[in-house]
C-alpha positions in Angstrom: 19.7 -20.0 7.0 22.9 -21.6 5.6 23.0 -22.9 2.1 21.5 -26.4 2.5 19.1 -28.7 0.7 16.3 -27.0 2.7 17.4 -23.5 1.6 17.6 -24.7 -2.0 14.1 -26.1 -1.8 12.7 -22.8 -0.5 14.6 -20.9 -3.1 13.1 -23.1 -5.9 9.6 -22.4 -4.6 10.3 -18.7 -4.8 11.9 -18.8 -8.2 9.6 -21.3 -9.9 6.3 -21.0 -8.1 6.1 -17.4 -7.0 8.3 -15.1 -9.2 9.0 -17.0 -12.4 8.5 -15.3 -15.7 5.6 -17.6 -16.5 3.8 -16.9 -13.2 4.3 -13.2 -13.5 3.2 -13.1 -17.1 0.0 -15.0 -16.1 -0.8 -12.5 -13.4 -0.6 -9.3 -15.5 -4.4 -8.8 -15.4 -4.3 -8.9 -11.6 -1.6 -6.2 -11.5 -3.7 -4.1 -13.9 -6.7 -4.4 -11.5 -4.7 -3.4 -8.5 -3.2 -0.5 -10.3 -6.6 0.7 -11.4 -7.8 0.4 -7.8 -4.9 2.7 -6.8 -5.7 5.2 -9.5 -9.4 5.2 -8.5 -8.5 5.9 -4.9 -6.3 8.8 -6.0 -8.9 10.2 -8.4 -11.4 10.4 -5.5 -8.8 12.4 -3.6 -8.3 14.7 -6.6 -12.0 15.5 -6.7 -11.9 16.8 -3.1 -8.4 18.2 -3.3 -7.4 15.9 -0.5 -3.7 15.2 0.0 -2.5 11.6 -0.7 -0.1 9.8 1.6 2.0 8.1 -1.1 3.4 5.6 1.4 0.0 4.4 2.5 -1.6 4.1 -0.9 1.5 2.3 -2.3 1.5 -0.1 0.6 -2.2 -0.8 0.1 -1.7 -1.6 -3.6 1.4 -3.7 -3.0 0.0 -5.7 -0.1 -3.3 -6.4 -1.9 -1.4 -7.4 -5.0 0.6 -10.0 -3.0 -2.5 -11.1 -1.0 -4.5 -11.7 -4.2 -1.5 -13.6 -5.7 -1.2 -15.7 -2.6 -4.8 -16.0 -1.2 -7.1 -14.7 -4.0 -8.3 -12.0 -1.5 -7.6 -8.4 -0.6 -5.6 -8.0 2.7 -6.7 -4.4 3.4 -9.7 -2.3 2.1 -8.8 1.3 3.0 -5.8 3.6 3.3 -6.5 3.8 7.0 -6.4 0.0 7.4 -3.3 -0.1 5.2 -1.7 2.5 7.5 -2.3 0.2 10.5 -0.7 -2.8 8.8 2.1 -0.6 7.5 2.9 0.4 11.1 3.2 -3.3 12.1 5.5 -4.1 9.2 7.6 -1.1 9.9 7.9 -2.1 13.6 9.1 -5.5 12.6 11.8 -4.1 10.3 12.9 -1.5 12.8 13.4 -4.1 15.4 15.2 -6.5 13.1 17.5 -3.7 11.9 18.1 -2.1 15.3 21.7 -2.3 16.8 21.5 -5.3 19.2 23.9 -5.8 22.0 23.7 -9.5 21.7 25.1 -9.3 18.2 28.4 -8.1 19.8 28.1 -10.0 23.0 26.4 -13.3 22.2 26.1 -14.3 25.9 23.6 -11.5 26.4 21.1 -12.8 23.9 19.3 -14.8 26.5 18.5 -11.6 28.5 17.0 -9.5 25.7 18.3 -6.4 27.5 16.8 -4.0 25.0 13.5 -5.7 24.6 14.0 -6.2 20.9 13.1 -9.8 20.8 9.9 -9.2 22.9 8.7 -6.4 20.7 9.5 -8.3 17.5 7.6 -11.4 18.7 4.5 -9.3 19.4 4.5 -7.7 15.9 5.3 -10.9 14.1 2.5 -12.8 15.8 -0.1 -10.2 14.7 0.8 -10.8 11.0 1.4 -14.5 11.4 -2.1 -15.0 13.0 -3.7 -13.6 9.9 -1.8 -16.0 7.7 -2.7 -18.9 10.0 -6.4 -18.0 9.4 -6.0 -17.9 5.7 -4.3 -21.3 5.7 -6.8 -22.9 8.1 -9.7 -21.6 6.0 -8.2 -22.9 2.8 -7.5 -26.3 4.3 -11.1 -26.5 5.6 -12.5 -25.5 2.2 -10.4 -28.2 0.5 -11.5 -30.8 2.9 -15.1 -29.8 2.4 -15.1 -29.7 -1.4 -12.3 -32.1 -2.1 -11.1 -29.8 -4.8 -8.8 -26.9 -5.4 -10.9 -23.8 -6.1 -8.5 -20.9 -6.3 -5.4 -22.2 -8.1 -3.3 -19.5 -6.3 0.1 -19.6 -4.6 -1.4 -20.9 -1.3 -3.0 -23.8 -3.2 0.4 -24.5 -4.9 2.2 -24.5 -1.6 -0.4 -26.8 0.0 -0.1 -29.1 -2.9 3.6 -29.3 -2.3 3.1 -30.0 1.4 0.7 -32.8 0.6 2.7 -34.3 -2.2 5.2 -37.1 -1.6 7.7 -35.6 -4.0 11.1 -34.2 -3.4 10.2 -31.0 -1.5 8.8 -31.4 2.0 6.9 -28.4 3.5 4.5 -28.3 6.5 1.9 -25.8 7.4 4.2 -23.8 9.7 6.8 -23.4 7.0 4.2 -22.2 4.5 3.0 -19.5 7.0 6.5 -18.3 7.8 7.5 -18.3 4.1 4.5 -16.1 3.3 5.3 -13.9 6.3 8.9 -13.2 5.0 7.7 -12.5 1.5 4.9 -10.2 2.6 7.1 -8.1 5.0 10.0 -7.8 2.5 7.9 -7.3 -0.6 5.4 -4.7 0.7 8.1 -2.7 2.5 10.7 -2.2 -0.2 8.3 -1.4 -3.1 6.5 1.1 -0.9 9.6 3.0 0.2 11.1 3.1 -3.3 8.0 4.6 -4.8 7.7 7.1 -1.9 11.4 8.2 -2.4 10.9 8.5 -6.1 8.0 10.8 -5.7 9.8 12.9 -3.1 12.8 13.3 -5.4 10.6 14.2 -8.4 8.8 16.8 -6.3 12.2 18.3 -5.3 13.3 18.3 -9.0 10.3 19.5 -11.1 12.4 19.7 -14.2 13.1 16.0 -14.0 9.4 15.3 -13.4 8.6 17.3 -16.5 11.0 15.2 -18.6 9.4 12.0 -17.3 5.9 13.2 -17.9 6.8 14.3 -21.5 8.3 10.8 -22.2 5.1 9.2 -20.8 2.9 11.4 -22.9 4.8 10.5 -26.1 5.2 6.8 -25.4 1.9 6.0 -23.7 -0.5 8.8 -24.3 -1.6 11.6 -22.0 -3.6 10.5 -19.0 -3.4 6.8 -19.8 -2.2 4.2 -17.2 1.1 2.5 -18.0 1.0 -1.1 -19.2 3.8 -3.6 -18.8 4.4 -3.5 -22.6 5.1 0.2 -22.3 8.0 -0.1 -19.9 10.7 -0.9 -22.5 9.8 2.4 -24.3 10.4 4.5 -21.1 14.1 4.7 -20.7 14.1 8.0 -18.8 11.6 6.8 -16.3 13.6 3.6 -15.8 16.6 5.8 -15.2 14.7 7.7 -12.5 13.9 4.4 -10.8 17.6 3.4 -10.9 18.7 6.7 -9.5 16.2 6.3 -6.7 17.6 2.9 -5.9 21.1 4.4 -6.0 20.4 7.2 -3.5 17.8 5.4 -1.4 18.3 1.6 -1.4 15.3 0.2 0.4 17.6 -2.1 2.4 20.7 0.1 3.0 22.8 -2.7 4.5 21.2 -5.5 2.5 20.6 -8.6 4.5 23.3 -9.9 6.8 25.7 -12.6 5.6 27.8 -15.0 7.7 31.2 -16.3 6.8 31.3 -20.1 6.8 35.1 -20.2 6.9 37.9 -17.7 7.4 38.0 -15.4 4.3 40.6 -12.8 3.2 39.4 -9.9 1.1 42.2 -7.6 0.3 44.0 -6.8 3.5 41.1 -7.8 5.7 40.6 -11.2 7.4 36.9 -12.1 8.0 36.8 -14.8 10.6 34.5 -17.8 10.5 31.0 -17.1 11.7 31.5 -13.3 11.5 28.4 -11.4 10.4 29.0 -9.3 7.3 26.9 -6.3 6.3 27.2 -4.8 2.8 26.6 -1.0 2.8 24.7 -0.5 -0.4 23.9 3.1 0.7 27.5 4.1 0.8 28.3 2.2 -2.4 25.6 4.2 -4.2 27.2 7.5 -3.0 30.9 6.6 -3.6 32.6 9.5 -5.3 35.1 7.1 -6.8 32.2 5.4 -8.7 29.8 8.2 -9.3 30.1 11.8 -10.5 28.2 14.2 -8.3 27.1 11.3 -6.1 24.7 13.3 -3.9 22.8 14.8 -6.8 19.6 13.2 -8.1 20.6 12.8 -11.8 18.8 10.1 -13.8 20.7 11.1 -16.9 23.8 9.2 -15.6 22.0 5.9 -16.5 20.8 6.8 -20.0 24.0 5.7 -21.8 24.9 3.1 -19.2 24.5 -0.6 -19.1 24.2 -0.7 -15.3 21.1 -2.4 -14.0 19.8 -3.5 -10.6 19.9 -7.3 -11.2 23.1 -7.9 -9.3 25.5 -7.8 -12.3 27.0 -4.4 -11.5 28.3 -4.1 -7.9 28.1 -0.3 -7.8 24.3 -0.7 -7.8 23.0 -3.6 -5.8 19.7 -2.6 -4.1 18.5 -6.2 -4.3 21.8 -7.8 -3.5 23.7 -10.2 -5.8 24.5 -13.8 -6.3 22.5 -16.8 -5.2 21.0 -14.9 -2.3 19.7 -12.0 -4.4 16.2 -10.9 -3.5 13.8 -13.4 -5.1 11.1 -10.8 -5.5 13.2 -8.7 -7.9 11.3 -9.8 -11.0 8.0 -8.6 -9.5 9.5 -5.3 -8.2 10.9 -4.3 -11.5 7.5 -4.8 -13.1 5.4 -3.0 -10.4 7.5 0.1 -9.8 7.4 1.4 -13.4 3.7 0.6 -13.5 2.9 2.5 -10.3 5.3 5.4 -10.8 4.5 5.9 -14.5 0.7 5.8 -13.9 0.9 8.2 -11.0 2.8 10.7 -13.1 0.9 10.2 -16.4 -2.6 10.3 -14.9 -2.1 13.1 -12.4 -0.2 16.3 -11.8 0.9 16.9 -8.2 1.4 19.7 -5.8 2.3 19.9 -2.1 -0.5 20.4 0.3 -1.2 23.8 2.0 0.6 25.8 -0.6 4.1 24.5 0.5 7.0 24.5 -2.0 9.3 21.7 -2.9 12.0 22.9 -0.5 9.6 22.2 2.4 9.4 18.5 1.6 11.3 16.6 4.3 14.0 14.2 2.8 15.5 12.8 6.0 15.9 9.0 6.5 14.7 6.9 9.4 16.8 3.8 9.9 15.7 0.2 10.4 16.6 -2.7 8.2 14.9 -0.6 5.5 15.4 3.0 4.7 12.2 4.8 5.6 11.3 8.4 5.1 11.2 10.1 8.5 8.1 12.2 7.3 5.5 10.8 4.9 5.1 12.2 1.4 1.7 13.9 1.3 0.9 15.6 -2.0 -2.3 16.7 -3.7 -3.3 15.0 -7.1 -4.8 16.9 -10.0 -6.3 14.7 -12.6 -4.9 14.9 -16.1 -7.4 15.1 -18.9 -6.8 13.0 -21.9 
């Protein structure tokens, strides 16, 4: 969507209704509950020495956090159910990120030669139908009671749609806005946490440093609170290093030139699609020492952050199109990663060693691990 009054309205909704500091501060208790649900699930696995699929449990936590924020209800109720929905989300993102002949030869877009559009529509409809049911049920409830009972994001959006104010939004736009946020939000957080755990399992000395910092700042075996995050610089450095090596969206989201633009010696013609390769930027030897080495220490004495101010590290993009969910992501990732490390020790299943853990990528619009991280939790005693 081009920058327009409509785009600005949608951006305002994200910035001021969904991801504002006030909104996120008011939902801390919800994040604590969802985090505790995650830890309870993992503790049950530790009692039976069952391996945990980090991607599935992270996806379940993230999607239920968003669904409670939006609908006041859990979206999934088991890791198996989460896995099914995760496959749908992954299929959407793989199709969106797949090389498409029609991007290079626009006249071919009507033929859908690769079947990308057909497969995308099938997956999108599965998720969209769920949102349609939530919206329809809420509208029916509001008509029956004549009141707003949940005071959640869906109610806020419905209030906007019924208000005669400056922002116009109909039911279809609400459903598609929620779809975009769900797909983007669950996916990126899940993959970043999965990659962080994979790197720490590969680098046990770094994991030991993180666990030591957590024990000193939080207390052994205690879940991390949002107020603890500022006191965990090494863990924050681990997350930044994960973003550097494994940006969840390696080519960011496509941009389009509105006019002819010259950047250095290059002419970017009007209407050309532009992709920013955050993956390559994060491994540029001109910007980073030992760029292919997982080394969180590089960020300890650095002012570089992930908020779009430093172009050598832009996993969320930059400028006015920066990811609107960034404020939530930078709260959730330290909570989840810190609590997993502080409440449990971890080993690979079946007596494998760290060198056996697969670290290959699988490309879509997001950077997914080709093999899931499955590790066995061992509960830490306080």
